[in-house]
N, C-alpha and C positions, 0 to 999 in steps of 0.2 A: 756810074762814075767810079773810075779806078783810083784806089788810094795809093799814095806814094809810100814806098817802104821807108823804114827808119834809116836804113843805110843811105838811100838816095837823098833823103832830107839832110842827113849829116854831111854828105858830099857837097850839097849846096851851101850849107853853113860854112864848110871848109873854104868855099870860094867866096866868102864874105856876104852871102845872102842870109843875113842874120834874122830876117823875118821868119825863116823856116825853123829857127830855134824855138820860137813860140809854140809851134806845133809839137815839137819834141817835148817841150816843157809840159804841155797839156796832157800828152800821152803818158808821161812818166812821173809827174809830180806826186801822184797818189802812191805809187809803188815805192818811190824813194822815201816819202814821208813814213810809210808803214815800216820800211826797213830800219830807218833811223829811230823811230819811236820804239820799235821792238828791241833795239839795242840799248837805248839810253833812257826811255820812259819819261822824256821831257818834251812836251809839245812845242814850246818856243825854240828850244835847241834844234829839234827835228826840222822845223820850218827854216831855220837859219842854215842848216846843213843842206837842205834841198837847194836853197839859193846858191850856196857855196859850190855845189856840184855843177850847176849851170854856168857859174863864173869860170870854173875850171874847164868846162867844155869849151868855152870861148878861148880861154888861155891856151889850151892844149889841142885845139882843133886840128892843127897840123899833124898831130901824132895819130889821128884816126886814119887807118889804112883802108878800111872797107872790106877786108878779106874775112873778117869775123862778123858776128852779130853786133849791132849797135848797142843792144841791151847789155851784152857782156862787157863791152868797153865802158858803158855808162856806170854799171855796177862796180867795175874795177875802180873808177874814179870815186864813186860813193864810198867804197870800202876804205880807200886811202883817206878821204876827207873825215870819215868817222874815226879812223884810227888816229889821225893827227889830233883830232879834238879830244879823244880819249887820253892820249899821251899828255896833252897840254893840261887837261883838267883833272886827270886821275880820279874819275867819278867813283864815289863810294856810297851814293844814295841807294836807298831801298827801292825796289821795283814796286810800282802801283799801276794797275790797269785802269784805264778810263771807263766811263759809264757804258760805252758801246761794247765793251768786252764782258760786262757783267750780266748775270741772269736777268732777263726782262720779264718773263712770266713765271710766277711762283705759285705752284699748286700746293706744294707741301713745304711749309716754312722751315722745318727741320732739315729737309733735304737741301734746300737752298743755302742754309747756313753752313751745312757740312761741305757743300760744293765750294762755297766761297772760302772756307777755311783751307780746303785742299788746294785751291787755286793760289792762295796766299803762300802756302808752304812751297808750292812748286815755284812761285816767283822768287822766293828766298833762295831756294836751291839753285835756280838758274843764275842768280846774282853771284853765287859763290863759285861758279865755274870760271875757268880761265877765259880771257877775252876771246881767244881763237875758237874755243869750243862753243861759247855763247854765240859767236858770229856764225859758225857752221850750222848750229841748230836753228838760228833765226832764218838763215837763207833757205835751209832745206825743209823745215817743218812749218814755220810761220809764213814765209814768203813763197813756199812751195816751188822753189827753183829746182830745176833738174840737176842731177849730180854732174852731168857734163858741163852745164852752165857754171856751176859753182867751181868746178875744176878750172875752167877758163879764167874765172875771176881771180882765184887764189893761186893759180899757176901750178896745178898738179893734175894727174890723170883722174878720170872718172872712178876708176877702181880705188884709187887712193882716197878720194872723197868719201866713198861708201864706207871704207874702213874707219876713217876719221869720224864720220857721223855715228857709226855704230859704237865706237869707243866713247864718244861724247855722251851718247844716250846711256851707255852702261855706267859712266861716271855720274851722270845726272841721277840715275836710279839710286846709287850709293849715297850721294849727297842728300837726296830727298829723304831717304830713310834716316840719315843722321839728323836732319832738320826736324823730322817727325819725332824722333826720340828726345830731342832737346825741348820740344814744346810739351811733352807729356810728363 
């Protein structure tokens, strides 16, 4: 059985076959949730933002041209939804990872405690980065999007994305070292 491409499904949604939106939702809800959760660390907000993205897909379906990848178009909408939420709420909460991101098997208790402490310091450092840098690192390192895809989402070249990610990582290293000094 041949599966229908995302672009073909979206073209059907564009022609008011809204049942096809359910297939796209099932394919992308997990990726979108992960993107939002990595950006804001709030499960309920992340679920709301996933819903908001698909409401926007229906609202802006006419703007889907089909000449690029559906995933890129969808993450562009997701990025805008997240940014709108960020601007509206100006979130200042501290990052916390959920249980699925924590160490499951602990052979050496001291090593696990040290790893958890380092992870918490890294989370604090990430939270101190500018929104744009945090977004870039989330897309490139946590969501493992290709630089080309990120460039299409944020509207710049692949080379420019590489430079921005490199600079964001460089700044993260400096901020991490500052956070480390503050805790000692």
